[in-house]
N, C-alpha and C positions, 0 to 999 in steps of 0.2 A: 829310209827303209820302206819299200813298196809291200803292201800287204795284198795278197791275192788269194781269194778263196776258191777252192776246187772241190767238185763233187764227184762221187763214184760209188759203185756198189761195194758192199762189204765182201767181196769175193777174191779168190787167189790171183785173178788176173792183174789186180792192182798192187800186189806186193812191191813191185818196183817203185811205186810212188812213196810208199811208206818207208822203204829203205833209204831212198834218197832224201826223204825229210829227216829221218832219224840221224843220218850221218852229217847233217848241217850243210848239204851241198847247196841249198838255196840261200841260206843265211849268209854263207861266204860271198854270195853275189848280191847281198843286200836286199834279199827277197824274203819276206815272211809268207811262206805258202801254208795256208790253213786247210787241211783236209776235212771234208764233211761227208759223213756216210749217209747214203740214200738207199736203205733196204727196199723201198718201193720201186727202184729201178729208173728206167729212162723217162718214163712219164713224169715222175716226181722230179727229175732233174730238169726236164724241159721247162716245168712250171717255175722251178727254182731260178733258171736262167732268165726267164721273162720277168720275174719279180725282183731281179737283181740280188737275190740272196747268195748266189755264187757267181764267179766271174768265168770259170772254166768248168767243163764237165767231160768226163770220160763216158760216152754214151753209145747206145746201139746205133749203128749206121742208119738203119731204116727209120728208127724213131725221130732222130734229129733231122733227117731229111724232110720227113713229113711235117715236123713242126716249124722248120724254117720256111717251107712253102706256105704254111698256115699264118706266117707273120712274125715268128720268133726272130728278133733282131740279132741273130748270131751267125757265125760262119765256122765251117769245119776247117781246121788248119793242117790236119794230117790224120792218116790211119795209125791206130794204136795196136790192134791185133789184126794181122794179116789173114789168119785162118778163119773158117766159119765158126760160129757158136753152134754147139750141139745142144739142141733143146730136147730134154727128155719129156715125154708125154706120160703123165702120172695119173693113176686113179687111187682112191683110198684103199686101205688094206682090205676092207670087208666089202669092196665094190663087187657087184656082179659082173662087171665088165672085165674081160681078159684080152681083148683084141682092139686094135686101133679101128677096125671096120664097125665095131659096135658103138663107136662114139659119134657116128654120123647123126647130126641134128640134137646132139646132147648139150648140156650147158657147161661152158668153159669158165673156169676161174681165171680172172685176169687182175693185175695189180691196179690198173686203171685204163680208161680209154686213151689210146694213142701210146700205150706202153709197148715194149717188146712182146709180152705175153699176149696182148690183144692182136698185134700185127701178125705174129707168127701163127696164131690160131687160123687166120685167114690164109696165110701160105700153106699151112698144113692141109686145110680143107681144099685148096686148089690142087695140091699135090694128089689128092684122092678123088678128084673130080666130084667133090661135094658142092651143093648149091650154098654159096657163102652168104646169100640173103637170109638163109635159115639159121645162121649161127646164133646162139644164145650166149649171154655173158652174165657173170656174177662178179661184181668188183670186190676184191679181198684185200687190196692195198699192199700186202707183202707176204713173205713165205709163211709167217705165223698164221695169217688170215687164210692162206690156202690150206693149211693143215686143218684149221677148223671147218672150212667149207667142205672139204672132201670127207672128213670124218663125220660131219653132221648131215651130209647129203644135200647141202645147199648148191653144190656144183658137182658135176660128173667127172671132169678131168682138169688138169693144170699143167701148163707147159713152162718149164724153167730149166736153167742150165744144168745139164746132165750131172756134172760132178759136184755142183753145189747141193743138189738134192740127194746125192748118192747116200749120205748118212741116214736120211729119212727112209730110204728104200732098205738099207741095211738093218735099220732098226724096226722094220715092219709097220711103218706109218703110212708109206706110199708103196704102190707097186708101179713099176715102169712097164708100159705096154708097147713103146716104140721110141724111137728117136727121130728128130727132124732138124737137119743142119740148115743154117742159113745159106742162101745161094750167093753170098758175098762176104768180103771181110767184115768181121762183126763189130768191132769197136773202133770209134773215132774219137778225136779230141776236138771239142767245140769251144768257141770263145765268143763272149758277147762283143758285138761290133764296137760298142763304146769303149771297152777295154782295149780292143785291137787298135783303135785310134790314138788313145791316150798313153798306152804302155806297150807300144809295138816291141821295143827292145827287151822289155821285161818278159814278154811271152816268148820271144825268141830264145832268151836265156833259159827259160823253163823248159822248153822243148829240147834244147841242147843237152840239158842235164838229164832228162828222162830218156832220151834217146841213147845217151851214153850208157845208162843204167840197164836199159832193155837189151841193148846189143851184147852186153856181157852177162846177163842175167842168169842164163842156164849154165854158165861155167862157174857160178859161185859155189865154193865148196859146200857140200851137203844142203844145197838149196831145196832138194826134194824133202828132206827131213824138216827143214825150217818151215816149208809150206804145209806140210802135214800136221805139224804141231800147231801152227798159228790158225790154221782153217779147219781143225778137227777133222782131217781127212785120213784115210788109210794110205799108207806109203805106196802101195801098189796102184792105187787109184790116181795119186799125184803123179806118179812116174808115167802112167798111161797118158794123162792129161798134158804133161810137159812134152811128151812125144809128138802130141797132136797139135800143139800151140806154137805159133810163130808171132813174135812181136814185130812191128814195123817201125821204121824210122823215116818213112817217105810220105809225101803228099798222096791224098787219095786220088786214084785214077778217074778221070772224067767218064770213062766207060763204065765204071762200077756205079756211079751216080745215075747214069742213063739207065742201066739195068734195074737199080732200086726203084727208080720213078716208074719204070715200066710196069714192074710188079705192082706197085702201090696204086697205079692208075687203073690197071686192069682189075683190080680188086675193089675199085671204088673207095679207096681209102683216101686218095687225093683227087681233087677235081680238075687238077691242071698240072702240067709238067713245065720245068723251066730249064733254061740253058745251065749246065753244071757250074759255069763260072759264077753264077748268082748264089751258089751254095758254099763256095769255098773262098779262102783268103790265103793268097800266096805270101808266105813269109820268105 
């Protein structure tokens, strides 16, 4: 029995993993797949991969690209979500800000440096022709920390996935002032190089199982109701999200990694670019 540890955010994107673990698909193939939640997001998972706390991660494309270039001994094995991630831009319920344009040179709450919330704050600033060198950040670690920071005024705005934060908007804790979609497919699957070398067939089997699950996912009876219940979402919001979201069963395109690197380099988030083949492992 091979034990493989996989990390991901506690969000609706990852229900296919839970369903395939719960139905014993991996155990039937002599694989003990252990899911570990990372509320802190991609930055926390990149650190966990470096520390060998997990073997596989379902991470944001831009975050893992940055970290592999910075020396994280991992490779991207495929795209997981083909569509962009829609980042909601939020302020506290009692904030004086009501427009995205009022947030220029204000302080952004981020889960950690190198996280999606950090990188997308740069992308959002570039979209509005702001001077990214003037960006300010408050590290808040996770969504609970963001609630505290925006409520207490320690940060001015916070970027997180639109539908994950929708309950906080509905409950009057946050106000959303705008959205910022990623300019590329949002989630990829990354694996430590050591695991790829020692357990190639195991990783290939895991991908075969999850790809079978995601290809049929939208056709599971009442999947919208299951998602709404398990992730405490309104049914209408889940249906909107499902309509916008497409899972992938394919390797990431080299052109995507070139585009991501161009963005990160132009924003001074990475200091060099590399051939996409150095970022991927072809199974």
